[in-house]
C-alpha positions as CSV (number, residue, x, y, z in Angstrom):
1,X,-37.4,23.5,-13.6
2,X,-38.5,27.1,-13.1
3,X,-39.4,29.4,-15.9
4,X,-38.4,32.9,-16.8
5,X,-35.2,34.9,-16.5
6,X,-35.1,34.4,-12.7
7,X,-34.7,30.6,-12.9
8,X,-31.3,29.4,-11.9
9,X,-30.1,26.3,-13.7
10,X,-26.4,25.9,-14.0
11,X,-25.1,23.0,-16.0
12,X,-21.8,22.2,-17.7
13,X,-20.6,25.8,-17.2
14,X,-23.4,27.3,-19.2
15,X,-25.2,30.6,-18.1
16,X,-27.6,30.0,-15.3
17,X,-30.6,31.7,-17.0
18,X,-32.5,29.7,-19.5
19,X,-33.1,32.6,-21.9
20,X,-29.4,33.3,-22.4
21,X,-28.2,29.6,-22.4
22,X,-26.4,28.7,-25.7
23,X,-27.1,25.5,-27.5
24,X,-23.8,23.6,-27.8
25,X,-23.2,21.6,-31.0
26,X,-21.8,18.0,-30.6
27,X,-18.4,18.9,-31.9
28,X,-17.9,21.6,-29.3
29,X,-19.0,19.2,-26.6
30,X,-16.4,16.6,-27.7
31,X,-13.7,19.2,-27.9
32,X,-14.5,20.4,-24.3
33,X,-14.5,16.7,-23.1
34,X,-11.1,16.0,-24.7
35,X,-9.7,19.2,-23.1
36,X,-11.0,18.1,-19.7
37,X,-9.6,14.6,-20.1
38,X,-6.2,15.9,-21.1
39,X,-6.1,18.3,-18.2
40,X,-7.0,15.6,-15.7
41,X,-4.5,13.1,-17.0
42,X,-1.7,15.7,-16.9
43,X,-2.3,16.1,-13.2
44,X,-1.8,12.4,-12.5
45,X,1.6,11.0,-11.8
46,X,1.4,7.6,-13.4
47,X,4.7,6.5,-11.9
48,X,3.2,6.4,-8.4
49,X,1.4,3.3,-7.1
50,X,-2.4,3.6,-6.5
51,X,-4.3,2.2,-3.6
52,X,-6.4,-0.8,-4.3
53,X,-9.3,-2.0,-2.0
54,X,-11.7,-4.8,-1.5
55,X,-13.4,-7.0,1.1
56,X,-13.4,-10.8,0.9
57,X,-14.2,-13.6,3.3
58,X,-14.9,-17.3,3.5
59,X,-16.6,-19.3,6.4
60,X,-16.8,-23.0,7.2
61,X,-20.2,-24.3,8.3
62,X,-21.5,-27.7,9.2
63,X,-21.3,-29.4,5.7
64,X,-19.6,-26.8,3.5
65,X,-18.3,-23.3,3.1
66,X,-19.7,-19.9,2.2
67,X,-17.5,-17.6,0.1
68,X,-18.3,-13.8,-0.1
69,X,-16.9,-10.7,-1.6
70,X,-17.9,-7.1,-2.5
71,X,-18.1,-6.2,-6.2
72,X,-16.2,-2.8,-6.3
73,X,-12.9,-2.6,-8.2
74,X,-11.2,0.7,-7.2
75,X,-8.1,2.4,-8.6
76,X,-7.2,5.0,-6.0
77,X,-10.2,7.3,-5.7
78,X,-11.7,6.1,-9.1
79,X,-14.2,3.2,-9.2
80,X,-13.1,1.2,-12.2
81,X,-15.9,-1.5,-11.9
82,X,-18.8,-1.7,-9.5
83,X,-20.1,-5.1,-10.5
84,X,-16.8,-7.1,-10.7
85,X,-16.7,-10.8,-9.7
86,X,-13.9,-11.5,-7.2
87,X,-14.9,-15.1,-6.5
88,X,-13.1,-17.3,-9.1
89,X,-13.6,-21.0,-9.8
90,X,-10.4,-23.1,-9.6
91,X,-12.3,-26.4,-10.0
92,X,-15.8,-27.6,-9.8
93,X,-16.1,-27.3,-6.0
94,X,-13.0,-25.1,-5.2
95,X,-13.1,-21.3,-5.4
96,X,-10.7,-18.5,-4.6
97,X,-11.4,-15.0,-3.4
98,X,-9.0,-12.4,-4.7
99,X,-7.7,-9.1,-3.2
100,X,-4.9,-6.8,-4.2
101,X,-3.8,-6.4,-7.8
102,X,-6.6,-7.8,-10.0
103,X,-4.2,-8.6,-12.8
104,X,-1.8,-10.5,-10.5
105,X,-4.5,-12.6,-8.8
106,X,-6.3,-13.3,-12.1
107,X,-3.0,-14.6,-13.5
108,X,-2.4,-16.8,-10.4
109,X,-6.0,-18.2,-10.7
110,X,-5.5,-19.0,-14.4
111,X,-2.2,-20.9,-13.6
112,X,-3.8,-22.8,-10.7
113,X,-6.8,-23.7,-12.8
114,X,-4.6,-25.1,-15.5
115,X,-2.4,-27.1,-13.1
116,X,-5.5,-28.6,-11.3
117,X,-6.9,-29.6,-14.7
118,X,-3.7,-31.5,-15.6
119,X,-3.7,-33.0,-12.1
120,X,-7.3,-34.2,-12.5
121,X,-6.6,-35.7,-15.9
122,X,-3.6,-37.6,-14.5
123,X,-5.2,-38.9,-11.3
124,X,-8.8,-39.3,-12.8
125,X,-10.2,-37.9,-9.6
126,X,-11.1,-34.4,-8.3
127,X,-8.3,-32.4,-6.7
128,X,-8.5,-31.6,-2.9
129,X,-9.0,-28.1,-1.6
130,X,-5.6,-28.4,0.2
131,X,-3.8,-29.1,-3.2
132,X,-5.4,-26.0,-4.7
133,X,-4.4,-23.9,-1.7
134,X,-0.8,-25.1,-1.8
135,X,-0.5,-24.3,-5.5
136,X,-1.8,-20.7,-4.9
137,X,0.7,-20.4,-1.9
138,X,3.6,-21.7,-4.0
139,X,3.0,-19.2,-6.8
140,X,2.6,-16.3,-4.4
141,X,5.8,-17.3,-2.6
142,X,8.0,-18.0,-5.6
143,X,6.9,-14.7,-7.2
144,X,6.6,-12.5,-4.1
145,X,8.8,-9.8,-5.5
146,X,6.6,-9.4,-8.6
147,X,3.1,-10.1,-7.3
148,X,0.8,-8.0,-5.1
149,X,-2.1,-10.0,-3.9
150,X,-3.8,-11.9,-1.1
151,X,-6.1,-14.8,-1.8
152,X,-8.5,-17.1,0.1
153,X,-9.0,-20.6,-1.2
154,X,-12.2,-22.4,-0.1
155,X,-14.2,-25.4,-1.2
156,X,-15.4,-28.9,-0.4
157,X,-13.9,-32.4,-1.1
158,X,-14.7,-35.9,0.0
159,X,-11.6,-36.2,2.3
160,X,-12.0,-33.2,4.6
161,X,-15.3,-31.6,3.7
162,X,-15.6,-27.9,3.7
163,X,-12.2,-26.0,4.2
164,X,-11.0,-22.5,4.2
165,X,-7.3,-21.6,3.6
166,X,-5.7,-18.1,3.8
167,X,-2.9,-17.4,1.3
168,X,-1.4,-14.2,2.5
169,X,0.8,-11.9,0.5
170,X,4.2,-13.5,0.3
171,X,3.0,-17.1,0.3
172,X,2.2,-18.1,3.9
173,X,-0.6,-20.6,4.1
174,X,-2.9,-21.4,7.0
175,X,-6.2,-23.2,7.4
176,X,-8.8,-21.2,9.3
177,X,-12.5,-21.8,10.2
178,X,-13.1,-18.4,8.7
179,X,-10.9,-15.9,6.9
180,X,-11.1,-12.3,5.8
181,X,-9.0,-10.2,3.5
182,X,-8.7,-6.9,1.7
183,X,-8.8,-3.3,2.9
184,X,-12.2,-3.8,4.4
185,X,-11.2,-6.7,6.6
186,X,-9.6,-4.4,9.3
187,X,-13.0,-2.8,10.0
188,X,-14.8,-6.2,10.7
189,X,-12.1,-8.0,12.7
190,X,-13.8,-7.4,16.1
191,X,-17.3,-8.2,14.6
192,X,-16.1,-11.5,13.2
193,X,-14.3,-12.6,16.4
194,X,-17.4,-11.8,18.4
195,X,-20.0,-13.4,16.2
196,X,-18.4,-16.4,14.6
197,X,-19.5,-19.8,15.9
198,X,-18.3,-23.2,15.0
199,X,-20.9,-25.6,13.6
200,X,-23.1,-22.9,12.1
201,X,-25.8,-23.9,9.7
202,X,-25.7,-22.8,6.1
203,X,-28.3,-20.1,6.7
204,X,-26.4,-18.8,9.7
205,X,-23.1,-18.7,7.8
206,X,-24.7,-16.8,4.9
207,X,-26.2,-14.3,7.3
208,X,-22.8,-13.9,9.0
209,X,-21.1,-13.2,5.6
210,X,-23.8,-10.7,4.6
211,X,-23.6,-8.7,7.8
212,X,-19.8,-8.8,8.0
213,X,-19.3,-7.6,4.4
214,X,-22.1,-5.1,4.8
215,X,-20.2,-3.5,7.7
216,X,-16.9,-3.6,5.7
217,X,-18.5,-1.9,2.7
218,X,-20.1,0.8,4.9
219,X,-16.7,1.6,6.5
220,X,-14.2,1.1,3.7
221,X,-14.4,3.6,0.9
222,X,-12.7,1.1,-1.5
223,X,-15.3,-1.6,-1.0
224,X,-18.9,-1.4,-2.2
225,X,-21.4,-2.5,-4.8
226,X,-23.2,-5.8,-3.9
227,X,-22.3,-8.8,-1.8
228,X,-21.6,-11.9,-4.0
229,X,-21.8,-15.3,-2.3
230,X,-20.9,-18.8,-3.4
231,X,-22.1,-21.7,-1.2
232,X,-20.2,-25.0,-1.7
233,X,-21.1,-28.3,-0.2
234,X,-21.5,-32.0,-1.2
235,X,-24.5,-31.2,-3.4
236,X,-22.6,-28.7,-5.6
237,X,-22.2,-25.0,-5.9
238,X,-24.8,-22.3,-5.6
239,X,-24.2,-18.6,-6.5
240,X,-26.2,-15.8,-5.0
241,X,-25.9,-12.1,-4.2
242,X,-27.3,-9.3,-2.2
243,X,-27.4,-6.3,-4.5
244,X,-28.5,-2.6,-4.5
245,X,-28.1,-2.3,-0.7
246,X,-24.6,-1.0,0.1
C-alpha cells in the first residue's frame, strides 16, 4: 500500500485516504452487514424458481465404468457449494450421478439405497445395476409432477459387467455406452460424439471424462469446482478427483 495523503485505498465504503479513514468498531460492522443482507433479500422474489446447473457423465470401458461430475452447486447466480459430491453410492458397486434439484435427487437416492438394501437381504446376493436403474426410473416417473431431477445410474455386476443407464426427467430409462446430463452437457455433445470410442481402456475413459467435464465447466457458468471421478470394476471402487484446475 502507498503512504501519505495521496494514497488511494477504498475499502468497504471508507474514505480513500488512509489519514482520514475511521476505525469501525465490531458492532457497527455487524449492523452494516445486517442492513446489506436485508436489502439484498428484499430485492429477491422468493416465489420465482431459480436456475440450477451441473455437469455429470458416465462412460463404459472394457471392464467397468467411469463416473464423473463437477462439484459446484449453484442457486441461480449464487454458488451455494463449490465442493459438493454429486456421485452417490446406491450399493457397493452401483453409483448414481445427480442433476437438477439437489433435494429431490438426494431423496430418490435415499429411497433406492433403502430398497436395494432390503432386496439384498432377501435374495442374499448383490443387486444388479439394471435393478437400481429401474428403481430410480420408477420413482422419477411416479412422482414426475413433484420432482425435478435427472440421474445417471452406473456400476458393475457379475451378469452384465459395466453398465450406464440414463434416467431422464419424467422417468424414461435407456442404457447407453456413455451418458451426459445437467446444464453443461449441451456444451460437450459434439465433443463426446466425436471422441468416444467403444472398448476404451480405463485410462482412456478417465481422460475422456476429464476433458469432457473440463470443457463443460469452462463453458457453463453453473458448473465448476473440481472433477470428481469414481471408477467401478470387478476389483471394487476407486474414487479420485482433479481439483483446482477449472
